[in-house]
N, C-alpha and C positions, 0 to 999 in steps of 0.2 A: 176707436172707437170704444165707450166703457162695455163690462156687464150687462149691466142698464139697457145702454141702445143696441146691443147685437139683439138681445132676448125681445126687447119690446118689437123690434123688427121682427122676428120670428114668427111670434103672437100673430102682429098686423097680419102677415099673411097666415095666416091658421089652416083656412080653408086649402088654398093652397099647397100646404105644407101636407095636409093629411092625402088629399090626392096623392098628390108625390109620393108622400110613404109607402102608401099602399101597392105600388106598382114597383117600386126601386128593389132591388138586392143587395145596393151597398148602402143601405140607410143612415148605417153609424158610423161607416167610414164617412163621406157626406157630411154628416153633422158635426160631427170631428173635425176635419179640414174649415166648413161655415165657420165654426166656432174660433180656432186656431187664426184664421185669417184679419177677425177682427180684433183679437183679445191681445192683449198688454202683454210684451217678451216674457219670459220666463216659466209660463204655465202649460202644463202637461194636456196631450191631448185626453188623456185619464181625467183629469180634473177639470177642461173644459165640459166634458162630455157628460160626466155628474152634473157639475150644476146646471147645464144645459137642460137635461131629462126634469130637470126636478124644476124648473121654471115654466114649462111645458103645458101645466096646469092638467095635469093627472085626472082631473078629479072633471074634466068637461066633459058634460054626457054624448057631446056628440064625435068623441074620439072614437072611430073603431078600436073594440077590446081584441081585435086580433094586431092592431099596431100599439099596443100594450104588451100584449105576449110576442112580440119583434122584439120590441127590448127590452123584454126582463131580464133576462141571462146578464145581458151585456150591462147592463146596468147594473145588477149586484156584483160582476166581477171587477166592472172599472171600480166603482166605488170601492172596494176591496182592497184594490191597490193604490187608488190617491190616497183614501183617506188616510192611514196614519203617518204618512208623510204630508199635510195638507191641514193645521191645525186651525187653521184658518176658517175653514168649512165644517165647524163645529155642531152648526145648524140641520147640516144634509139630512143625517140621520132619521131627528125630529120629523122632516118633512117629509120624507119619504116612507116614514111609518104611516103619515096621517093619509098621505095622495096616496101610495102605489099598496095594490095589494093584487099583484100576481102571484100564481099559486108556487108556495114554496121560498117568497122571498124574502116573508117577516122573520123566520129562521135563521137566514143568512146576514138579514142587516143584523138582528139580535147578536150573533153570534160575534161580530164583529166590533158592535158595540161596544161587548164586554172587555174584549181585548183591549181594548182603546182605552175604557172604563180603569182599567187593572194597570194598565200601562203609566196613566193617569196619577193613579194612585203611586206608582212607585217613584214615579218623578216628583209626589209634592205638589202639584200644578194646579190642584183646586182643592177645596176644604174636605178632609178626607172624611169626615163621617156622611158629607153628603155624597159621596162615590160608594162609600160601600153601602148607604142603602139604596142607592139608584142600583145597583150590583144585584143585590137580593133580590129585587122585585123584578131584574130581567134576568136574571136565573131564576125564578117562581115561572116567570113566563116562558122561558125557552123551556123549564123540565113539561110545561103545559103543552105546549108546541110541539115537542118530542112525540107525547103520551098520543097528541092528533094526529101525529105521521103515520099509525102503526100498521101496516102493510097489507088490510084488510080489503085494500083495493086493489091489490095488486093481482092479475090476471093470474099467474104465475108465479111460485116461488116454495121451495121449501126450506125455510127459514128455520134455526134453530130458537128458542125461546130466548129472547131480548136478556141479557144481564140486570137484574133489578139493581146491584151495586158496583155498576160501572161509575166514575169516579173522573172528572178534568178531561185531561188530553185534546182541550177543545184546540190546541193549537196544531196539533198535527191533522186532525179531523180535518181543520179549514183549508191546513197545505193539501192533505190529500183533495179535497171537492175541487179546490180551483187548479191542480196539478189533474184532475179527469175533465173537469170540464174543457180546460184548454186544448185538449186532444182534439174537440170538437166532434167530428166523423168518427174517430177513432182513438182510442186509449188506453196503452194502456200502464197499471204502474204498479210497482214490487214495491211492498210493505219488506223491509229486511230488518233482523237482529238478533240478538241471540235467543235464544229459546226461553221462554219463560218471561221475556220483556213485553209480552199485550200484543201482539200483531194480529192475532183470531177476534181479539176483544174489540181493537182497535176495527176494525175492518167490519166486523157483527154491530158494532153500534154504529158505525155509517150507512148499512144497508138500511137500518131503521130511523136514522135523523132525516135519511137523505129516500126515507122512502115513494116520496108523492112525485122523488121525478122521474121514476120508470114503472113502466108497465109489466116487467119482465125482470125478476131476480132468481137465478138461480147460484145457490153453492155446490162445490165440488172438493169433495176429501180428495187433496190430491197426492198425496205423499207416495203413493204407489201407483204402478201405472193396473194392476187390478181393479182400487178405488177410484182410478180419474174413468175408467170404462164403465164404472156400473153406474156412476151419478149421471155419465152423459148420457148413457142407454136412458136412463130415468127420464131426464129431459127431455129425452125424445118421444118416452111412450107422454109424458104430460102436453107435448106439441103435435099429438097425434100423427107423429112424420111416417110414413107409407113401409119406410124402409125398416123399424122398429123387427127385431126377428133376422135378419140379416147377419151376417159378419159385424162386428165392433168396428171395423177399420169403415164399411159403408155407414153404418150409422154414424161415427165422427163426422165424416165428408157432410151429411147431413144436414144434421144438426149445425156445421159449421154453414153450408147454404141458407140453411133458415134464419141464423143471426146475420148472414150478411145481405140480407136482402129485407129484414124485416123492417116493417113500418113504426112497430112498436120501439118506444125507448127500453134499453135494457141492459142489463149489468148480469156480469158474469164473475163470481168468485171462486182460484182457484188455490184452495188453504193448504198451509204447508205443503207448499212446492220443493222439491228436492232441486231442482237446476233447467237453466232454461231447454238444454237438451231434452230434458227426457217430458219436457212440456212444451217445447215445438209442436208435434202433429196435432196438440187439442185446441191453440191458440187461433179466437177466433179476426173478422176484423167487423167492423160498423158500429161497434157499440162501446159500454165501458168495461174493460177488463181491470180488476185489480186481482192482484197474486200476493199472498203472506209467503216467507220463507227465511228460513236460518241463513240460505246462501245467498251472499250478498253480491255476486258477478251476474246481474240482470242488465248490467250496464247497455250491451247491445241488445237488447231485448224491449224493455220499458224505461220508462221515469220512474228512478231511483228514490224512496223517501227511507228513511231511517227513520225507526222507533225506539226510543231511550225510555231509559229508565225512567218512574214518574219522580214530577216536583215534588218538594219534601211536604208541601200541604197538601197535595193532592194526596199521597200515600199515607199521612196523620186522618185525612177524610175518609179516605176510603174504609179505615179498620174500624173507626169509629161508627159509620153505616153499616159496613158488613158483621160488628160485635155489638150494635145499637151498644155501647158504653159510654160513657164520658170523657174519661180520663186523656185528656190532653195532651200531659205530658209524658205518660209511659208509651199514648198513640205515635209520639215522636220518637222513644228512645226506641220501640220497635222497628217502625219503618228508617231508620239509619242503620241498625243492628242489620236490618237485609237489606241496607242496601238498594231501599226504592223498589225491588224487582217485585212487579204484579205477584207471580206467581207463589211467590215465597211469601208475600201479605197476605192472599188469598189462603194458604195453607196454614199461617200464624191466626186469622180470621176464623179456620175453618174448626181448627183446637179448640179456639176459645170456646166457642158457639156451641162444641160439643162436650168439653168437660165444664161450661159454667164458670171456668175461673178466671178470675180479674185481668185484664190488663196485665197490671203490675207483677203480679204472678208469673203470669207467662213468661216476663223477660225474664224474673229472675232463673226459671225454669230452662229458657232457651242461651242462654250466656253460661248454663252447667252443661246440660246434653245438646244443643246445637242440631247437626243435620238429625240424630235419633227422633226426635222428634217428628221432624218433616217424613220418616219414614215409617211412624208409628199411623195405624187403622185412623187414627185420632183427629189425624192431617191431611186425612184424603179431601184433595179441592169438590168442590162442587162439579155437578156437570158441564157447566161450561168449560171446565178446566180439567184435559182428557189424564194430562201426566201429571206425576210428582216434580220437584223440584229435581232431583235425581237422575229419574228416570228420561226426563226430557233432554237433557245433557248429555248421561250416557250415550244416546245416537248420535250425537254430536262428536262426540270425543274417537266412536267408532270411525265414524265418516272421515274426520281429519285425518288419520290414522290411517285410512285403506291410502288415502291419497299419498301419503308421506310418512312412512313409519316416521321419522324422528319428528314430527310433530308431536307427537304424544309426550317425548322424552322432555322435548322442551317446553310443554306446559308443565310434566313432571317438576322442572326446573322451578318454572316461574314459580309454582304454588307456593314457594319458604320464598318469596320475594315480596315487599307491600305491592299493593294491586295496580299503582296509578307509576307512569313514566319508569318502566325495567328497564334499565340503559343496556343495549345490546350489544354497546360496544365496549362494555365491561362483562358480560359472559363472554366476548371473543376473546379477549385477552386473559380470560381466567381458564380457558380451555382446557390445561392442563388438568383440573383436577375435575373434568368429565369423564363420563365413559367413550370408552374408544369410539363408538358410531355416531356421537351426541357429538363429541368434540370435530371429530373428523368433517362435520354438517356446518358446526359455526364459523369453522375454519375457513369455509369455502362460500363465498358469497352467494354466489349462482344458490348453491345447496339452502344455504339459509334462508335466502328468501323463498327456497320452496315451501320448508318447511312454513315459514311465518303465513305465506298464503296460505296453506291449507287451514290453519287455524283460522285464520281471519276470514276467508269462504263460509267457514262455518258460525262467523259471527263469535268464536270464545274470545278470540283478545280483536284491540282494535289499534293502529300503529300509524305515531308518529314523528317528528326532528326529533323527540325526545327517547324515542325508544316504543313497548310495547304496552296495553292496560291490560287488564283480566278485571272481571267483574268478584268481588272479595267471594260470593257466593260458588261461584265456579271452583276457584280456586280451593273452598271448603271442600266441595264435592271432590277436585281434582284428588286431594290429599287422602282421603277419604277412599278413593279409590286404590292406591298403591299400599301392596301389601306392606302390611307392619312389619314385616323384617326387612323390608327397603327404604322404608321411611328416613333410614338414621341417615340413609347412604345419600340423600336427596339432599338432607338438612346441612348436612356437613359441605357437601360441594355449593350450597349456596351460602352458607355462612364463611367459607376460606375466598370464594370470588370474591365477593361483596370487601374483607379481610384486606387482602393484597390489594384493592384498589384505595383503600379509606388510605387519605391524608393523613402522613403522622402528626401534622402540627396544627390538628385539628382546632385547636386554640388560640391561632391567628386567623387575622383578618383576610390574608392572604390566599387563605387555603378553602375560605369558607362558601366560593360557587360551586367550585366540588363536592363542599360536603352536603350543601344544601342538596343538591341531585339524589346523595348518595347515603344519607342519614336515615330516610323513612327505611330505604331498604336492609342499612345498618340495622337498626330496630329491630326490625322484622326477625330478618335471619338472627338473630342473637336470641330474640326470644325466643324461638323453634330451639336453635340449638341449648338453651338451657333447660327446656322445657324436657328435654328428649337427650340431656346431658351426654351431649356430642358434640366434637370439636372444642374441648374446652379452652387450648388456648387461641383458637380464633375467634371465639364468644367471647372472651375476657379482653380480650383486645380490644373488637367492638364496642364492648360496651364501654370501658374506658374511652375510644376515641370518642364515640359519642360523647361522654361527660363530660368529655376535656371543650365540645363544640360547645353545650351549653353553658360552662364555667365561662367561656367567652364572651359570651350571649349573656352572663350575670343573670341567667334564669338558678340560679341556686338548687331549688326545691329539687328538679327533674336531673341535674347534676348531680346531688346529693344519692338519691335510687338510685342511679347508674354506677356510682361508685363504690355503692355498699352489695348491688349486682354482682358487680366485678370482684371484687375481692372475695366473695363464697366462692367464683367461679375459680379464680388463680388459684385459692388455697385448696382446690382436691388437684389443680393439676403441675403444681409449683411445690407446694408444701406451704406451711403458716412462714415459714424464717427464709423465702425466699426474695432477693432483689425486685423481683415483677411485683409480688405484692407488695412490697415497700413503699414501690412508689405511687402505688393506687392508695395507700393506707396514708400518706405523703398529702393526697389530690384532696383525699377526702378532710382531713385534716384542715387545705387552707379553705373548704367551702365551709367550713364550720364556722371557722376565723371571721370569715364575711356574712356569715351570721351571726353572728354575736355569742356565739357557742366557743367562749374562750377554753373554760377546762377542756371540753372532749376534742376539740380544735390539739388543745397540749399533747392529752395523750397519744393520738394520731402521730404526732411530730417527736414525740419520743420514741413511740415503737420504730418508726420509717428510719430516725436516723440507728437504732440500735441496730436493727439489721445488716443495715450498710454498713456497719463500722464493724460487724462482726463478719458480715461473709464480704465484702469487698475491700476492706483495712480503712484507717482513719484517712487517710488523702485520697481519695477515688472522689470524682468530681459528681455523682451523684451525694456522695456526704454533705458534700457542701452544698446542694440542692436542700436534703434536708434540713441542713442545720439552719442554712436562710430562711427555710420555713417558721421551723421554731424559734428563730431572733423578731420574726414577725408576729408570735404572737407574745413574746416574751413583752414586745413593746406596746401590743393593744393592750396589754394589762398592766401598764406603767414601769415594768422593770425593765429600764433603758438602760445601765449599766450589762445586765445578761444578755439584750437585745443588741448590746453592740459587742461584747464579745464574742458573740454570732455570727453574725456578721462579718468582723474582722476575720474569725477562722474560716471562713467560707470563701473569703478575697483571697486571703493566701493559698486556700488549694486552689483556686480558681488560676489566681496569676502564674503558677508553677505551673498547672497543667498546659496552656495554653496561650500566656503571654497578656500581656495588660490592656491589651484592646480589645479584649472577643468579648461577645455578646453576653458569656456568663459573668465576665468581669462588671461589665456594667451593672449586670441588676443586683451585685452584691454591693456594690459603690453607692448607688441609689437608696439603696436602704439602708446603707452607713450615713449617708449625708444627712437623712428623715431623720436618723435618732440625734446630728448634730443639730438640728431645725430645733426639735424639741428641746434642746439641753441649750439652746442660746448662745451655739458654737455659730456665728453664722457665715463669718470667711469661711470656715472648713465647710459647713453645710455646701454654700455656692460653691464651691473649688470641686467637691465631689459631684453636683446636678450637671456642673456642667463640662466635668469628664465623660459626663454617664449620657449627655447631648451627643456630645461628638463622637464617641465610639457608633451610638446607635443610628446618627445620622446618616454617618457611611458606610453602614452596615445593613441598613433598612430603607434609606433615606426619608428624605424631610415630610412626610405625609403618614406616618405609620402611627398608628394609639399608641408603641410606647413612648418613641419621639416624642407624643403630645401628654404625655401625665412627666415626661422630665421637665420638659417646658413648662408643664405646671406647677411642678417642685417648685424650678426656678423664679417662679413667679413668686412664691411663696415664700423665699429667702428675700427677694427684694421687699416685697408689700411687710415683712418684718423688720426691715430696714428704714421701711420710711421712703421707697422709693417707689409711689403710687404709679406715674405714668410707666415707667416701664416693667413693672409688673402687673398691668392692666394690659398691655401688651402681647405681653408671654400669653396670659388668661386666655385671651382672646382669638390669638393664633391655635393654642393647644382646645378651645371650643369648637375650632371649625374644621378642625381634621376629625376631632372625635366625634362631632356629631354627623360628617360625613363617613366616616369608616366605622363608628357603631351605635346612629340611631341616637337621636333627641332624650332619649330615656334610658340611657342605660348609666350605673352609678360615675362611674367617673365622670361623666358630664357635668352629672349631679356637683360631685366635688369640684370642677373646675370651677361651673356657675358660682357656688357658693364664695369659694377664693374670691371670684370677679366681684361680687356680689359687698365684701367685706373691706376690696380696695374702695369702689365708689361711696360707700360710707365713708370711709377717711377722706374722701376729697369732697365730700358734701352732697353730693349725689344721691338723696334718702329714693326718690322719685323710684330709682336704677339699681336699689337697691336691695329695694325692695322686691320689685317683678322679678330680681336671682335666689335670693331667697325662696322666696312662695312657689318657685318652679323647684329647686335644688328638694326641697320640699314634700313637690309632690312627688317626685321621681323616688326617694327613699323610703317615703312613706306607703309606696306600691308595692315596692320593691323587698323592702328590706321591712317594711313594719314598722308601728309609733314608738314601738320600747326598744329596737337598733341604737347604740351609739352612734350613730352618724347622723341615726335621723333627731336624736333628741339635741346634738351639736348645731346642727340650723336651726331647729325650733328656738334654743337660746338665743341664737344671731337675729332669731327674725323679732323676736320680745323686745329685745334691748334694743332694736330698731326702731319699735312701732311706740316705744317708749320717749324714744329721744323726738322721734313726730310729733309726737301728742305733748310733748315740752315744748318744741316750735312755734308748735297751732295755738 
């Protein structure tokens, strides 16, 4: 039977159905079963239930009110569960809004309609402007409903004032409502998370949004036994219990008994609870209990919901609302700087409000002064926020250290890593650089787990398979709490640990998986070390290796900046004329060459070569390396004979040092071959590229980017000889390797695509050639700019091709 048939049958039995409904305690389950038995396969009970309830004519005046109330909560809850996974049911909300008027239902319906529309906006499944207008209408209606639900009707409550600047958090509020509702007769839910993440504000907003669902709401300040006891005794007085005035144990039990037996709907909030053990004797049964806590091991006591940092859009909206300013760009930037932490955002808003500064001015000041602003009297939060960023975490730090002494040192070390995915295995491997007690802790897996658990219990870190993550402001406060004389020690330890783990050949694609993991930490540790002027050698190496990584990815601006920093650091550590300095100067020269700055590149290469020859001798492999790079600069300048002499000298050094089949030899032979190609000595060029390819395939395998470069160069020779088909096969092979290993937008890909385009053009495939030139042009223009020689070369190729195509047209 179809939907229509099922529900027509129900409607034809409406009087019988109504009589049955009044006396059945299992009406919900019965209706689900009735629908499922007659509905096509694949529908869920919730889907059936939602559709059936909507079709039962709620506007029928003969349907008793208590039937509506009986169905009310279940309808909303089932709708919330099924609606997001059932896009064919899109008319449900509109119908329910018109037909259904159980107390509290409209707000709930609006809430998840907003969620649906925002998801639809992200999916671009319907017209964006229509969705945006509908969201705006619904949010206005939601605000009106929220204001209408002020708890004046509550018989008993002790709520603080509602936060007028509360923004967003619809998802966690919806989850909280659903979780409490699922508890039916007794529900305990714990909101946990980092101090300052907004747990109390979420709980307070919940009480106001759903005040209409409760007769009694009582807020308990739960951080100490004294505060808990005082608020429970105040509650007993409000309830007019006869036990008031007796011992606190007696009063507490009397309150629990009242709650257990109460006919009223009640909500009890324990705010900032320390842990389950200390709260155990206070927890009642029978209604809704909401706990907020920095401690997160509540799993055996309550349902857990984590409160996370705000979404970027929510954080921006909060700042604009809080400050009554309109600079969205500055608000976005401030929110990002504060990593979307509600308490920090509130302190920023308070500072702006009290000083009259613009958001842009505050952003500039914060970047200079950081925590100093937070600790000023001008950044004191409003009455809704009791503590500042620093004070709220100091309590968590102390609690974690009381639980495990080593946890404090572990957090101090992590403060000098990047915030996310701090690799514990790397810290373990670098234990030799740590103080004795922490070293012993990290080398013992059990002790390390205990230390991490202490930090995790108080939401100071999160742990995943990738490692630890720490909110960046927690790191900031941690660093600020370390005595000045101790900071250099922790910085040096972090730099040494990451330096030891960072792969040496970070420009080689085979190391990139490890480099990707360590790069943020290398940059962070090197940055702290450079600023504090500590661990110079480790910092210099880290900067160089990170630069090499960027070089391998053709991120030349980033590589150039890091090489420049590394040179400055290493000149202090080693002196101006040390070979370690020469290596970095040489690398900087190669970046400048790739960017087309040939004169500066030449200066770097000559400086590196001079240092190498003076300090290492004229036949050292590093001298060959520097000589080779000087040859590349001369080649780009068109001085082919000078370039050839450089490559031949480098080749002679490396063959004597390593033999004829070494990777260093292949580099020199390849570059020499390219000079032959430019000079028109095709057979010599071909022999060089074939020799290079043979060496590299043996050492690196057939699918390494360096192999692809040799294959591409061999194709260029074949192309110059007019062997189009073999040339195209070379370019296609090289392209497959390069795109897979380096990505589709690397300069080496562009060079190969350009060469492929030339062969296709010569063969008469003008459309295919045009596609190649356009792709190469897009890559070069994006990475190197319009004025770079490689970009201009492709532009000329494309212009000539278009002229040819017009002539044929």
